[in-house]
MDTraj code that builds the backbone (N, CA, C; nanometers):
import mdtraj as md
import numpy as np

residues = "UNK UNK UNK UNK UNK UNK UNK UNK UNK UNK UNK UNK UNK UNK UNK UNK UNK UNK UNK UNK UNK UNK UNK UNK UNK UNK UNK UNK UNK UNK UNK UNK UNK UNK UNK UNK UNK UNK UNK UNK UNK UNK UNK UNK UNK UNK UNK UNK UNK UNK UNK UNK UNK UNK UNK UNK UNK UNK UNK UNK UNK UNK UNK UNK UNK UNK UNK UNK UNK UNK UNK UNK UNK UNK UNK UNK UNK UNK UNK UNK UNK UNK UNK UNK UNK UNK UNK UNK UNK UNK UNK UNK UNK UNK UNK UNK UNK UNK UNK UNK UNK UNK UNK UNK UNK UNK UNK UNK UNK UNK UNK UNK UNK UNK UNK UNK UNK UNK UNK UNK UNK UNK UNK UNK UNK".split()
xyz = np.array([
    [0.0902, -0.1319, -0.0243],
    [0.0191, -0.0033, -0.0278],
    [0.1163, 0.1308, -0.0279],
    [0.0387, 0.2003, -0.1232],
    [0.1272, 0.3217, -0.0930],
    [0.1276, 0.4398, 0.0253],
    [0.1799, 0.5096, 0.1081],
    [0.2134, 0.5580, 0.1726],
    [0.1229, 0.7391, 0.1765],
    [0.1607, 0.7625, 0.0795],
    [0.1292, 0.8546, -0.0391],
    [-0.0213, 0.9212, -0.0300],
    [-0.0902, 0.8313, -0.0513],
    [-0.2373, 0.8151, -0.0356],
    [-0.3329, 0.7894, 0.1057],
    [-0.3888, 0.8824, 0.1440],
    [-0.4932, 0.8572, 0.2388],
    [-0.5768, 0.7450, 0.2898],
    [-0.5888, 0.6964, 0.4185],
    [-0.6716, 0.5804, 0.4109],
    [-0.8054, 0.6662, 0.4720],
    [-0.9091, 0.5728, 0.4987],
    [-1.0242, 0.5657, 0.5642],
    [-1.0421, 0.6419, 0.7230],
    [-0.9459, 0.6008, 0.7597],
    [-0.9052, 0.6167, 0.8951],
    [-0.8340, 0.7602, 0.9475],
    [-0.7870, 0.8680, 0.8214],
    [-0.6875, 0.9679, 0.9129],
    [-0.5584, 0.9523, 0.7495],
    [-0.5203, 1.0569, 0.7879],
    [-0.4289, 1.1388, 0.6607],
    [-0.3032, 0.9970, 0.6379],
    [-0.2583, 1.0029, 0.5552],
    [-0.1024, 0.9354, 0.5429],
    [-0.0336, 0.9285, 0.6424],
    [0.0213, 1.0683, 0.6262],
    [0.1566, 1.0835, 0.7553],
    [0.1070, 0.9824, 0.8981],
    [-0.0015, 0.9669, 0.9098],
    [-0.0529, 0.9474, 1.0425],
    [-0.1145, 1.0023, 1.1623],
    [-0.0697, 1.1371, 1.1593],
    [-0.1001, 1.2480, 1.2646],
    [-0.2478, 1.2984, 1.2146],
    [-0.3219, 1.2898, 1.3110],
    [-0.4432, 1.3416, 1.2904],
    [-0.4816, 1.5178, 1.2720],
    [-0.5486, 1.5744, 1.1915],
    [-0.5733, 1.6666, 1.1872],
    [-0.5831, 1.7608, 1.2940],
    [-0.6786, 1.7046, 1.3973],
    [-0.7739, 1.7626, 1.4396],
    [-0.6416, 1.7740, 1.6072],
    [-0.5198, 1.7333, 1.6155],
    [-0.4151, 1.6974, 1.7216],
    [-0.3315, 1.8044, 1.6989],
    [-0.3054, 1.8706, 1.5974],
    [-0.2071, 2.0126, 1.5805],
    [-0.2815, 2.1013, 1.5680],
    [-0.2609, 2.2262, 1.5786],
    [-0.3665, 2.3634, 1.5350],
    [-0.3762, 2.4256, 1.4392],
    [-0.5294, 2.4208, 1.3479],
    [-0.5409, 2.4452, 1.3056],
    [-0.5211, 2.6127, 1.2434],
    [-0.4856, 2.6139, 1.0956],
    [-0.4822, 2.7908, 1.1237],
    [-0.5970, 2.8653, 1.0807],
    [-0.6941, 2.7798, 1.0172],
    [-0.8301, 2.8697, 1.0370],
    [-0.9073, 2.8253, 1.1206],
    [-0.8800, 2.7443, 1.2586],
    [-0.9951, 2.7933, 1.3443],
    [-0.8931, 2.8722, 1.4797],
    [-1.0016, 2.9298, 1.5428],
    [-0.9471, 3.0026, 1.6273],
    [-0.9103, 2.9626, 1.7577],
    [-0.8009, 3.0021, 1.8431],
    [-0.7665, 2.9058, 1.9734],
    [-0.8653, 2.9846, 2.1189],
    [-0.9063, 2.8903, 2.1621],
    [-0.9599, 2.9647, 2.2624],
    [-0.9346, 2.9518, 2.4010],
    [-0.9721, 3.0036, 2.4918],
    [-0.9074, 3.0365, 2.6459],
    [-1.0356, 2.9243, 2.7437],
    [-1.0137, 2.8614, 2.8078],
    [-1.0491, 2.7643, 2.8841],
    [-1.0257, 2.7245, 3.0236],
    [-1.0970, 2.7187, 3.1088],
    [-1.0603, 2.6669, 3.2542],
    [-0.9753, 2.5685, 3.2530],
    [-0.9308, 2.5490, 3.3600],
    [-0.8580, 2.3586, 3.3973],
    [-0.9074, 2.3269, 3.4715],
    [-0.9641, 2.2040, 3.5102],
    [-0.9323, 2.0908, 3.6383],
    [-0.9460, 2.1598, 3.7378],
    [-0.8687, 2.2221, 3.7896],
    [-0.8523, 2.2571, 3.9509],
    [-0.9121, 2.4260, 3.9754],
    [-0.8720, 2.5142, 3.8380],
    [-1.0057, 2.5928, 3.8226],
    [-1.1104, 2.5944, 3.8461],
    [-1.2289, 2.4877, 3.7621],
    [-1.3438, 2.4630, 3.7855],
    [-1.3943, 2.3739, 3.8740],
    [-1.2650, 2.2736, 3.9361],
    [-1.2727, 2.2563, 4.0983],
    [-1.3102, 2.3701, 4.2097],
    [-1.2151, 2.4436, 4.1703],
    [-1.2305, 2.5483, 4.3067],
    [-1.3754, 2.6350, 4.2629],
    [-1.4210, 2.6657, 4.1782],
    [-1.5704, 2.7164, 4.1032],
    [-1.6601, 2.6341, 4.1270],
    [-1.6557, 2.5373, 4.1095],
    [-1.7664, 2.4395, 4.1653],
    [-1.7810, 2.4366, 4.2918],
    [-1.6594, 2.4585, 4.3940],
    [-1.7143, 2.4492, 4.5355],
    [-1.7751, 2.5512, 4.5564],
    [-1.7441, 2.6757, 4.5203],
    [-1.8350, 2.7635, 4.5807],
    [-1.9712, 2.7416, 4.5060],
    [-1.9675, 2.7101, 4.3817],
    [-2.1143, 2.6657, 4.3283],
    [-2.1902, 2.6588, 4.3799],
    [-2.1430, 2.5148, 4.4346],
    [-2.2239, 2.3743, 4.4862],
    [-2.2317, 2.4939, 4.6649],
    [-2.1975, 2.5339, 4.6899],
    [-2.2175, 2.5769, 4.8281],
    [-2.3254, 2.6607, 4.8444],
    [-2.3572, 2.7524, 4.7481],
    [-2.4165, 2.8449, 4.7140],
    [-2.5565, 2.7736, 4.6687],
    [-2.5913, 2.6795, 4.6080],
    [-2.6890, 2.6096, 4.5383],
    [-2.7479, 2.5443, 4.6998],
    [-2.6878, 2.4728, 4.7717],
    [-2.7136, 2.4742, 4.8856],
    [-2.7809, 2.5123, 4.9519],
    [-2.7353, 2.6458, 4.9918],
    [-2.7824, 2.7600, 5.0493],
    [-2.8983, 2.7975, 4.9827],
    [-2.9060, 2.7813, 4.8591],
    [-3.0500, 2.8504, 4.7790],
    [-3.0469, 2.9622, 4.7334],
    [-2.9206, 3.0213, 4.7220],
    [-2.8939, 3.1488, 4.6395],
    [-2.9224, 3.1492, 4.4533],
    [-2.7970, 3.0190, 4.4287],
    [-2.7733, 3.0181, 4.3409],
    [-2.8885, 2.8788, 4.2664],
    [-2.8763, 2.9188, 4.1223],
    [-2.9554, 2.8053, 4.0887],
    [-2.9038, 2.7557, 3.9411],
    [-2.8226, 2.8014, 3.8737],
    [-2.7972, 2.7856, 3.7153],
    [-2.6744, 2.8222, 3.6827],
    [-2.5861, 2.8029, 3.6019],
    [-2.4733, 2.8573, 3.5804],
    [-2.4566, 2.8452, 3.4182],
    [-2.3383, 2.8933, 3.3187],
    [-2.3217, 2.9127, 3.2025],
    [-2.1599, 2.8952, 3.1867],
    [-2.0697, 2.8242, 3.1016],
    [-1.9787, 2.8639, 3.0783],
    [-1.9342, 2.8850, 2.9481],
    [-1.8859, 2.9921, 2.8837],
    [-1.8528, 3.0072, 2.7815],
    [-1.6807, 3.0512, 2.7652],
    [-1.6344, 2.9573, 2.6638],
    [-1.4983, 3.0210, 2.6404],
    [-1.4769, 3.0765, 2.4993],
    [-1.4506, 3.1845, 2.5043],
    [-1.3809, 3.3087, 2.4291],
    [-1.2802, 3.2979, 2.3496],
    [-1.2178, 3.3469, 2.3009],
    [-1.0887, 3.3943, 2.2205],
    [-1.0115, 3.4437, 2.3147],
    [-1.0457, 3.5486, 2.3776],
    [-0.9092, 3.5963, 2.4444],
    [-0.9513, 3.5671, 2.6438],
    [-1.0831, 3.5534, 2.6493],
    [-1.0916, 3.4886, 2.8151],
    [-1.1745, 3.3792, 2.8649],
    [-1.2107, 3.3484, 2.9538],
    [-1.2875, 3.2306, 2.9727],
    [-1.4312, 3.2826, 3.0973],
    [-1.5337, 3.2615, 3.0629],
    [-1.6179, 3.3177, 3.1927],
    [-1.7547, 3.2019, 3.2378],
    [-1.7642, 3.2198, 3.4042],
    [-1.8259, 3.1450, 3.4363],
    [-1.9013, 3.1965, 3.4885],
    [-2.0317, 3.2207, 3.4750],
    [-2.2171, 3.3081, 3.4712],
    [-2.2463, 3.2647, 3.5885],
    [-2.3189, 3.2685, 3.6610],
    [-2.3841, 3.2718, 3.8023],
    [-2.4802, 3.3033, 3.7829],
    [-2.6599, 3.2390, 3.8035],
    [-2.7559, 3.2706, 3.7445],
    [-2.8261, 3.2223, 3.9117],
    [-2.9616, 3.3449, 3.9465],
    [-3.0539, 3.3421, 4.0513],
    [-3.1530, 3.1908, 3.9722],
    [-3.1858, 3.2649, 3.8397],
    [-3.3256, 3.1772, 3.7363],
    [-3.2127, 3.2333, 3.6023],
    [-3.2596, 3.0749, 3.5234],
    [-3.1711, 3.0728, 3.4113],
    [-3.2575, 3.2221, 3.3208],
    [-3.3840, 3.2623, 3.3603],
    [-3.3648, 3.3685, 3.2392],
    [-3.3543, 3.5200, 3.2824],
    [-3.2866, 3.5055, 3.4073],
    [-3.2212, 3.6956, 3.4520],
    [-3.0923, 3.6846, 3.3918],
    [-3.0119, 3.7999, 3.4393],
    [-2.9051, 3.8676, 3.3811],
    [-2.8366, 3.7732, 3.4733],
    [-2.6835, 3.7368, 3.4676],
    [-2.5985, 3.6345, 3.5375],
    [-2.5818, 3.7808, 3.6779],
    [-2.5509, 3.6822, 3.8077],
    [-2.5874, 3.7690, 3.9128],
    [-2.3902, 3.7990, 3.9684],
    [-2.3033, 3.7130, 3.9016],
    [-2.1746, 3.7387, 3.9004],
    [-2.1193, 3.6990, 3.8119],
    [-2.0562, 3.6998, 3.7359],
    [-1.9506, 3.6559, 3.6320],
    [-1.7678, 3.6369, 3.6938],
    [-1.7328, 3.5026, 3.7009],
    [-1.6268, 3.4804, 3.7184],
    [-1.5149, 3.4385, 3.5859],
    [-1.4143, 3.5189, 3.5367],
    [-1.3606, 3.5514, 3.4184],
    [-1.2393, 3.5048, 3.4331],
    [-1.1872, 3.4779, 3.3413],
    [-1.0339, 3.4519, 3.3496],
    [-1.0048, 3.4861, 3.1872],
    [-0.9095, 3.6120, 3.2086],
    [-0.8098, 3.6525, 3.0846],
    [-0.6855, 3.6615, 3.0837],
    [-0.6095, 3.5697, 3.0050],
    [-0.4744, 3.5270, 3.0449],
    [-0.4178, 3.6852, 2.9908],
    [-0.4559, 3.7369, 2.9176],
    [-0.3566, 3.8789, 2.8747],
    [-0.2761, 3.9809, 2.9428],
    [-0.4108, 3.9718, 3.1033],
    [-0.3967, 4.0244, 3.2468],
    [-0.3402, 3.9521, 3.3178],
    [-0.2608, 3.8923, 3.3132],
    [-0.1836, 3.7550, 3.3967],
    [-0.0749, 3.8631, 3.4388],
    [0.0360, 3.9469, 3.3913],
    [0.1466, 4.0077, 3.4716],
    [0.0784, 4.1146, 3.5019],
    [-0.0741, 4.2100, 3.5003],
    [-0.0922, 4.2871, 3.5296],
    [-0.1222, 4.2860, 3.6521],
    [-0.2762, 4.2792, 3.6539],
    [-0.3703, 4.2890, 3.7565],
    [-0.3958, 4.1411, 3.8192],
    [-0.3937, 4.0851, 3.7563],
    [-0.4130, 3.9313, 3.7735],
    [-0.4954, 3.8458, 3.6558],
    [-0.5255, 3.7430, 3.6259],
    [-0.5983, 3.6766, 3.5387],
    [-0.7057, 3.6611, 3.5546],
    [-0.7517, 3.6371, 3.7219],
    [-0.9107, 3.6595, 3.7510],
    [-0.9656, 3.7011, 3.8045],
    [-1.1164, 3.7392, 3.7933],
    [-1.1599, 3.8426, 3.8269],
    [-1.3262, 3.8127, 3.9227],
    [-1.3677, 3.8552, 3.9576],
    [-1.5333, 3.8199, 4.0185],
    [-1.5770, 3.9763, 3.9330],
    [-1.7188, 3.9151, 3.8487],
    [-1.7637, 4.0920, 3.8382],
    [-1.8816, 4.0808, 3.8129],
    [-1.9700, 4.1747, 3.8817],
    [-2.1434, 4.1751, 3.9594],
    [-2.2189, 4.1937, 3.8350],
    [-2.3498, 4.1979, 3.8821],
    [-2.4227, 4.2266, 3.7276],
    [-2.4722, 4.3602, 3.6809],
    [-2.3626, 4.4432, 3.7335],
    [-2.3498, 4.6131, 3.6990],
    [-2.2147, 4.6201, 3.6032],
    [-2.1192, 4.4962, 3.6604],
    [-1.9958, 4.5592, 3.5920],
    [-1.9442, 4.5741, 3.6178],
    [-1.9323, 4.5961, 3.7746],
    [-1.8542, 4.6305, 3.8894],
    [-1.7442, 4.5464, 3.8845],
    [-1.6091, 4.5427, 3.9082],
    [-1.4644, 4.4157, 3.9221],
    [-1.4991, 4.4426, 4.0755],
    [-1.5601, 4.3139, 4.1438],
    [-1.5573, 4.3342, 4.2793],
    [-1.4550, 4.2813, 4.3316],
    [-1.3680, 4.1604, 4.2722],
    [-1.2289, 4.1429, 4.3008],
    [-1.1549, 4.0835, 4.1523],
    [-1.0009, 4.0874, 4.1984],
    [-0.9337, 4.0864, 4.0795],
    [-0.8058, 4.0336, 4.1348],
    [-0.7479, 3.9311, 4.0775],
    [-0.5791, 3.9194, 4.1421],
    [-0.5692, 3.7568, 4.0724],
    [-0.4182, 3.7156, 4.1118],
    [-0.3571, 3.6465, 4.0294],
    [-0.3721, 3.4834, 4.0773],
    [-0.4382, 3.4844, 4.1933],
    [-0.5220, 3.3381, 4.2644],
    [-0.6691, 3.3365, 4.2636],
    [-0.7196, 3.2444, 4.2100],
    [-0.8523, 3.2119, 4.1719],
    [-0.9412, 3.1721, 4.3194],
    [-0.8648, 3.1318, 4.4374],
    [-0.9259, 3.1171, 4.5382],
    [-0.9192, 3.2300, 4.6197],
    [-0.8474, 3.3012, 4.6302],
    [-0.8269, 3.4585, 4.6931],
    [-0.9348, 3.5268, 4.5941],
    [-0.9722, 3.5186, 4.4901],
    [-1.0786, 3.6144, 4.4208],
    [-1.1886, 3.5360, 4.4791],
    [-1.1835, 3.3957, 4.4751],
    [-1.3368, 3.3727, 4.4867],
    [-1.4038, 3.3837, 4.6564],
    [-1.3278, 3.4303, 4.7244],
    [-1.3765, 3.4737, 4.8903],
    [-1.4461, 3.5816, 4.8635],
    [-1.4428, 3.6861, 4.7441],
    [-1.5340, 3.7935, 4.7930],
    [-1.6968, 3.7376, 4.7538],
    [-1.7197, 3.6084, 4.6774],
    [-1.8421, 3.5749, 4.7234],
    [-1.8958, 3.4466, 4.8244],
    [-1.8353, 3.4134, 4.9157],
    [-1.7774, 3.3682, 5.0370],
    [-1.8486, 3.4500, 5.1638],
    [-1.8542, 3.5992, 5.1225],
    [-1.8496, 3.6836, 5.2315],
    [-1.9905, 3.6532, 5.3330],
    [-1.9634, 3.6292, 5.4307],
    [-2.1130, 3.6052, 5.5602],
    [-2.1524, 3.7578, 5.6116],
    [-2.2677, 3.7523, 5.6473],
    [-2.3366, 3.8999, 5.6809],
    [-2.2578, 3.8853, 5.8453],
    [-2.2520, 4.0224, 5.8284],
    [-2.2000, 4.0418, 6.0180],
    [-2.2719, 4.1399, 6.1343],
    [-2.3124, 4.1223, 6.1908],
    [-2.3741, 4.2416, 6.2628],
    [-2.3220, 4.3401, 6.3416],
    [-2.3121, 4.4556, 6.3001],
    [-2.2391, 4.5362, 6.3034],
    [-2.3010, 4.6203, 6.4150],
    [-2.1988, 4.6630, 6.5700],
    [-2.3121, 4.7609, 6.6714],
    [-2.2853, 4.8995, 6.6723],
    [-2.3364, 4.9695, 6.7159],
    [-2.3434, 5.0854, 6.6888],
    [-2.3605, 5.1804, 6.7851],
])
top = md.Topology()
chain = top.add_chain()
for i, resn in enumerate(residues, 1):
    res = top.add_residue(resn, chain, resSeq=i)
    for name in ("N", "CA", "C"):
        top.add_atom(name, md.element.get_by_symbol(name[0]), res)
traj = md.Trajectory(xyz[None], top)
């Protein structure tokens, strides 16, 4: 069999076309396993408390976004964003409120997510 002809199982070179980056396809930014684990631990606690009910994940070209919803028909309560281009400046991770206000930004995702775990305190006057 001639190696120059492609077979039904892939190209003749033996390298699958999806294993290398394609020039026409855009690369995307995504959360890794450890980041998703940290995000879902906070999300699970808030769902158990009854505060949050739904989420969505968007993998865009320049950032990855985890959006949290009280109801799926509403605007997201919070967006947890990962922007790799901001890694050397303010930090790659940020928590953004519904209004667009950045609540916390930093290099460590666990510390950034602490802004969502704040408990109410009684203030004495």
